[in-house]
C-alpha positions as CSV (number, residue, x, y, z in Angstrom):
1,M,19.8,-46.2,-49.4
2,R,18.7,-47.4,-52.8
3,V,15.1,-47.2,-53.8
4,L,13.2,-48.5,-56.9
5,I,10.2,-46.4,-58.1
6,V,7.4,-48.0,-60.1
7,K,5.5,-45.2,-61.8
8,T,5.1,-46.1,-65.4
9,S,2.6,-43.7,-66.9
10,S,1.0,-41.3,-67.9
11,M,3.1,-38.2,-68.5
12,G,1.3,-36.2,-65.8
13,D,1.5,-39.0,-63.3
14,V,5.2,-39.5,-63.9
15,L,5.8,-35.7,-63.5
16,H,3.6,-35.7,-60.3
17,T,6.1,-38.1,-58.7
18,L,9.1,-35.8,-59.0
19,P,8.5,-33.6,-55.9
20,A,8.5,-36.8,-53.7
21,L,12.1,-37.5,-54.8
22,T,13.1,-34.0,-53.9
23,D,11.6,-34.5,-50.4
24,A,13.5,-37.7,-50.0
25,M,16.8,-36.2,-51.0
26,Q,16.4,-33.5,-48.4
27,A,15.4,-35.9,-45.7
28,I,17.8,-38.9,-46.3
29,A,21.4,-38.3,-47.0
30,G,22.7,-40.3,-49.9
31,V,19.4,-41.7,-51.0
32,R,19.4,-42.7,-54.7
33,F,16.6,-43.9,-57.0
34,D,16.1,-46.2,-60.0
35,W,12.8,-45.8,-61.8
36,V,10.7,-48.1,-63.9
37,V,8.7,-46.1,-66.5
38,E,7.0,-46.6,-69.8
39,E,9.5,-46.2,-72.7
40,G,7.7,-43.1,-74.1
41,F,8.4,-41.2,-70.9
42,A,11.8,-42.5,-70.1
43,Q,13.5,-39.1,-70.5
44,I,11.5,-37.5,-67.6
45,P,13.1,-39.3,-64.6
46,S,16.6,-38.7,-66.0
47,W,16.0,-35.0,-65.5
48,H,16.0,-35.3,-61.7
49,A,19.3,-35.3,-59.9
50,A,18.3,-38.1,-57.5
51,V,17.8,-40.7,-60.3
52,D,20.7,-43.0,-61.2
53,R,19.1,-45.5,-63.5
54,V,15.9,-45.4,-65.7
55,I,14.5,-48.9,-66.5
56,P,12.1,-48.6,-69.5
57,V,9.2,-50.9,-69.7
58,A,6.8,-51.3,-72.7
59,I,3.7,-53.0,-71.3
60,R,1.5,-51.0,-73.7
61,R,3.4,-52.2,-76.7
62,W,4.1,-55.7,-75.4
63,R,0.4,-56.4,-75.0
64,K,-0.1,-56.4,-78.8
65,A,2.1,-59.4,-79.2
66,W,2.9,-60.7,-75.7
67,F,4.1,-64.2,-76.7
68,S,6.0,-63.4,-79.9
69,A,9.7,-64.2,-79.8
70,P,10.9,-60.5,-80.0
71,I,8.6,-59.4,-77.2
72,A,9.4,-62.4,-75.1
73,A,13.1,-61.5,-75.4
74,E,12.4,-57.9,-74.4
75,R,10.4,-59.0,-71.4
76,K,13.3,-61.3,-70.3
77,A,15.8,-58.5,-70.6
78,F,13.5,-56.2,-68.5
79,R,13.1,-58.9,-65.8
80,E,16.9,-59.2,-65.6
81,A,17.4,-55.5,-65.4
82,I,14.9,-55.0,-62.6
83,Q,16.3,-58.0,-60.7
84,A,19.9,-56.9,-61.1
85,E,19.9,-55.2,-57.6
86,R,18.2,-55.8,-54.3
87,Y,16.7,-52.5,-53.1
88,D,16.2,-51.2,-49.6
89,A,12.7,-50.2,-50.6
90,I,10.5,-50.5,-53.7
91,I,7.7,-47.9,-54.0
92,D,4.8,-48.7,-56.3
93,A,3.3,-45.3,-56.9
94,Q,1.1,-46.5,-59.7
95,G,-1.5,-48.4,-57.6
96,L,-2.7,-50.6,-60.5
97,V,-2.9,-54.4,-60.7
98,K,-1.1,-54.4,-64.0
99,S,2.0,-52.6,-62.7
100,A,2.0,-54.5,-59.4
101,A,1.8,-57.9,-61.0
102,L,4.0,-57.3,-64.1
103,V,6.6,-55.0,-62.5
104,T,6.6,-54.6,-58.7
105,R,6.3,-58.3,-58.1
106,L,9.5,-59.0,-60.0
107,A,11.7,-56.6,-58.0
108,R,13.8,-57.7,-55.1
109,G,13.3,-55.9,-51.8
110,V,10.6,-54.7,-49.5
111,K,7.6,-53.6,-51.5
112,H,5.6,-50.5,-50.5
113,G,2.3,-49.3,-51.9
114,L,-1.1,-47.9,-51.2
115,D,-3.5,-49.9,-49.0
116,W,-6.8,-51.4,-50.1
117,S,-8.8,-48.2,-49.5
118,S,-6.2,-45.9,-51.1
119,A,-5.2,-47.6,-54.3
120,R,-6.9,-46.8,-57.6
121,E,-7.3,-50.6,-58.0
122,P,-7.5,-52.1,-54.5
123,L,-6.3,-55.6,-55.6
124,A,-2.9,-54.1,-56.3
125,S,-2.3,-53.8,-52.6
126,L,-2.1,-57.6,-52.3
127,F,1.3,-57.4,-54.0
128,Y,2.9,-55.2,-51.4
129,N,4.8,-56.1,-48.2
130,R,3.9,-52.7,-46.6
131,R,0.6,-51.0,-47.3
132,H,0.1,-47.3,-46.5
133,H,-3.2,-45.4,-46.1
134,I,-3.2,-42.1,-48.1
135,A,-6.3,-39.9,-48.0
136,K,-7.9,-39.5,-51.5
137,Q,-9.0,-35.9,-51.1
138,H,-5.5,-34.5,-51.6
139,H,-3.8,-33.5,-54.8
140,A,-2.0,-36.3,-56.6
141,V,1.4,-34.7,-55.9
142,E,0.7,-34.5,-52.2
143,R,-0.5,-38.1,-52.1
144,I,2.7,-39.4,-53.7
145,R,4.8,-37.2,-51.4
146,E,3.0,-38.8,-48.4
147,L,3.5,-42.3,-49.8
148,F,7.2,-41.7,-50.1
149,A,7.5,-40.2,-46.6
150,K,5.6,-43.2,-45.0
151,S,7.6,-45.7,-47.1
152,L,11.0,-44.2,-46.3
153,G,10.3,-43.0,-42.7
154,Y,10.4,-39.3,-42.7
155,A,7.9,-36.5,-42.2
156,K,6.4,-35.0,-45.3
157,P,7.4,-31.4,-45.6
158,Q,4.5,-28.8,-45.3
159,T,6.0,-26.6,-48.0
160,Q,4.9,-26.8,-51.7
161,G,6.6,-29.6,-53.5
162,D,9.6,-28.9,-55.7
163,Y,9.9,-30.8,-59.1
164,A,13.6,-29.9,-59.2
165,I,13.9,-30.2,-63.0
166,A,13.6,-26.6,-64.1
167,R,17.4,-26.1,-63.6
168,H,18.1,-29.0,-66.0
169,F,16.7,-26.7,-68.8
170,A,17.9,-23.3,-67.5
171,I,18.6,-20.7,-70.2
172,T,21.5,-18.5,-69.3
173,D,21.8,-16.5,-72.5
174,T,18.6,-14.5,-72.9
175,T,20.0,-12.3,-75.7
176,T,19.4,-15.0,-78.2
177,H,16.0,-16.0,-76.8
178,P,13.6,-13.0,-77.1
179,P,10.3,-13.3,-75.1
180,Y,7.8,-15.8,-76.5
181,A,4.6,-17.6,-75.5
182,I,3.7,-21.2,-76.2
183,F,0.2,-22.4,-77.0
184,L,-0.4,-26.1,-76.3
185,H,-3.3,-26.9,-78.5
186,A,-3.1,-30.7,-78.8
187,T,-4.8,-33.2,-76.5
188,T,-6.0,-36.8,-76.8
189,R,-9.8,-36.3,-76.6
190,N,-11.8,-34.3,-79.1
191,D,-14.0,-32.8,-76.3
192,K,-10.9,-31.4,-74.6
193,H,-9.9,-29.4,-77.6
194,W,-10.4,-25.6,-77.6
195,P,-11.9,-24.8,-81.1
196,E,-9.5,-23.6,-83.7
197,S,-11.6,-20.5,-84.1
198,R,-11.0,-19.6,-80.4
199,W,-7.3,-20.1,-80.8
200,R,-7.3,-17.8,-83.8
201,E,-9.3,-15.2,-81.9
202,L,-6.7,-15.3,-79.1
203,L,-3.9,-15.0,-81.7
204,E,-5.6,-12.0,-83.1
205,L,-5.8,-10.4,-79.7
206,M,-2.1,-11.1,-79.1
207,Q,-0.9,-9.5,-82.3
208,P,-0.6,-5.9,-80.9
209,T,1.6,-7.2,-78.0
210,G,4.4,-8.1,-80.4
211,I,5.0,-11.3,-78.6
212,H,6.3,-14.2,-80.6
213,I,4.1,-17.3,-80.3
214,K,5.2,-20.9,-80.8
215,L,3.0,-23.9,-81.6
216,P,4.4,-27.3,-80.9
217,W,2.8,-30.6,-82.1
218,G,3.4,-34.3,-82.0
219,A,1.2,-36.1,-84.6
220,E,0.6,-35.1,-88.2
221,H,-3.0,-34.0,-87.6
222,E,-1.7,-31.7,-84.8
223,R,0.8,-30.2,-87.2
224,Q,-2.0,-29.5,-89.7
225,R,-4.1,-27.9,-87.0
226,A,-1.1,-25.7,-86.0
227,E,-0.6,-24.6,-89.6
228,R,-4.3,-23.6,-89.9
229,M,-4.1,-21.7,-86.6
230,A,-1.0,-19.8,-87.7
231,A,-2.1,-19.0,-91.2
232,G,-2.0,-15.2,-91.9
233,F,-0.5,-14.2,-88.5
234,D,2.8,-12.5,-88.0
235,R,5.1,-13.8,-85.2
236,V,3.3,-17.1,-85.0
237,E,5.7,-20.1,-85.5
238,V,4.8,-23.7,-86.1
239,L,7.7,-25.6,-84.5
240,P,9.3,-28.6,-86.2
241,K,8.7,-32.1,-84.7
242,L,10.6,-32.2,-81.4
243,S,11.5,-34.8,-78.9
244,L,10.1,-34.5,-75.4
245,A,13.3,-33.1,-74.1
246,Q,13.3,-30.5,-76.9
247,V,9.7,-29.5,-76.1
248,A,10.7,-29.2,-72.4
249,A,13.5,-26.8,-73.4
250,Q,11.1,-24.7,-75.4
251,L,8.6,-24.6,-72.5
252,A,11.4,-23.7,-70.0
253,G,12.1,-20.6,-71.9
254,A,8.5,-19.4,-72.4
255,Q,7.3,-16.2,-70.9
256,I,3.7,-17.7,-70.6
257,V,1.9,-20.8,-71.7
258,V,-1.7,-21.3,-72.6
259,S,-2.8,-25.0,-72.7
260,V,-5.6,-27.4,-72.9
261,D,-5.8,-30.4,-70.5
262,T,-2.7,-32.4,-71.7
263,G,0.4,-34.0,-70.3
264,L,2.5,-31.1,-71.6
265,S,0.5,-28.7,-69.3
266,H,1.8,-30.7,-66.3
267,L,5.3,-30.5,-67.8
268,T,4.9,-26.7,-67.9
269,A,4.0,-26.7,-64.2
270,A,7.0,-28.9,-63.5
271,L,9.3,-26.4,-65.2
272,D,7.9,-23.5,-63.1
273,R,6.5,-21.7,-66.1
274,P,3.3,-19.5,-65.8
275,N,0.4,-21.4,-67.4
276,I,-3.3,-20.9,-68.0
277,T,-5.0,-24.3,-68.6
278,L,-8.4,-24.6,-70.1
279,F,-10.8,-27.3,-68.9
280,G,-14.2,-28.3,-70.3
281,P,-15.6,-31.8,-69.7
282,T,-12.7,-32.7,-67.3
283,D,-12.6,-31.5,-63.7
284,P,-9.1,-30.3,-62.7
285,G,-10.0,-31.3,-59.1
286,L,-7.1,-33.2,-57.6
287,I,-5.1,-33.7,-60.8
288,G,-4.9,-30.1,-62.1
289,G,-1.8,-28.0,-62.5
290,Y,0.4,-28.2,-59.4
291,G,3.1,-25.5,-59.0
292,K,3.9,-21.9,-59.2
293,N,1.6,-19.5,-61.3
294,Q,-0.8,-22.2,-62.5
295,H,-4.2,-20.8,-63.4
296,Q,-7.2,-22.9,-64.4
297,V,-10.2,-21.8,-66.4
298,V,-13.1,-24.2,-66.3
299,S,-16.0,-23.9,-68.8
300,P,-19.3,-23.2,-66.9
301,T,-21.1,-25.5,-69.3
302,G,-18.5,-28.2,-69.7
303,R,-18.1,-27.2,-73.4
304,M,-14.7,-25.9,-74.4
305,G,-16.1,-23.5,-77.0
306,D,-17.8,-21.6,-74.2
307,I,-14.5,-20.3,-72.9
308,T,-13.9,-17.1,-74.8
309,A,-10.6,-15.8,-76.2
310,V,-11.3,-12.4,-74.5
311,E,-11.4,-14.2,-71.1
312,I,-8.1,-15.8,-71.7
313,F,-6.4,-12.6,-73.0
314,T,-7.7,-10.7,-70.0
315,L,-6.2,-13.3,-67.7
316,L,-2.9,-13.0,-69.5
317,Q,-2.9,-9.2,-69.1
318,N,-4.0,-9.3,-65.5
319,H,-1.7,-12.0,-64.2
320,H,1.2,-12.1,-66.6
321,P,1.6,-8.7,-68.3
322,L,2.8,-9.4,-71.8
323,R,6.0,-7.6,-72.9
324,D,8.1,-7.9,-76.0
């Protein structure tokens, strides 16, 4: 059986799809997947053993110059790539009109997706041949697992979902990788940031543990923040600019991660690493960390600054004893 997945973005949503592939592999002998995903996240599907072909799409970039000659050529190449094979099933796990109209509609095969009452954008359901009702009160991972089960005809397992990508980044030689923690300090919205003063208070509390701490970053302003956070502290390292796969390798080796609400927090969960995620104005609800040893700290006021460093350090000590 060959199946095409349409799940283009965001990072967290793409990661939340992985356990469904693992379920399908265990239920259907020989099932293989191709996956349409936004170009910025194209590395992620390739980490799962069930994925044969990743088909990048660039709708976000294309919209800026949709009818220009170079973009028109890219769109033509994408259309040819997605139509190169007839699939036994096409699963649109995105549930948006944009993805349904611009991607799913082009693919050849029986199209499955969420029904009118289940999709984020109900009109998307009009593009599917088979529509499935999935209750909205479940975590996003469980909803996608159920969508795959109904689309491909097996019973959804009752066990916790398995992302099945941690082994891709397994570290076998621990002698050259002494214990370290990672602090994921960067996120897209200003009100989701934990104040730099709080990060520095936590770094101060961490100093006596002797644990090395790594600070990744993506954009220049994030690098500058990391440099300010690290200033004056021993054993705090601002990492160089890394690819997503390189960040994943760093996360896979971490003893513990502390993060704000960001896509890399979901990557941490997918890699089965212990993580404490801080939430302020956003509600973890049905899209929070899913996986082993995932802890969520929610500000009682909705303001990130009202989460104290002492609170986070105490959680680290109680749930994940720090050791050098």
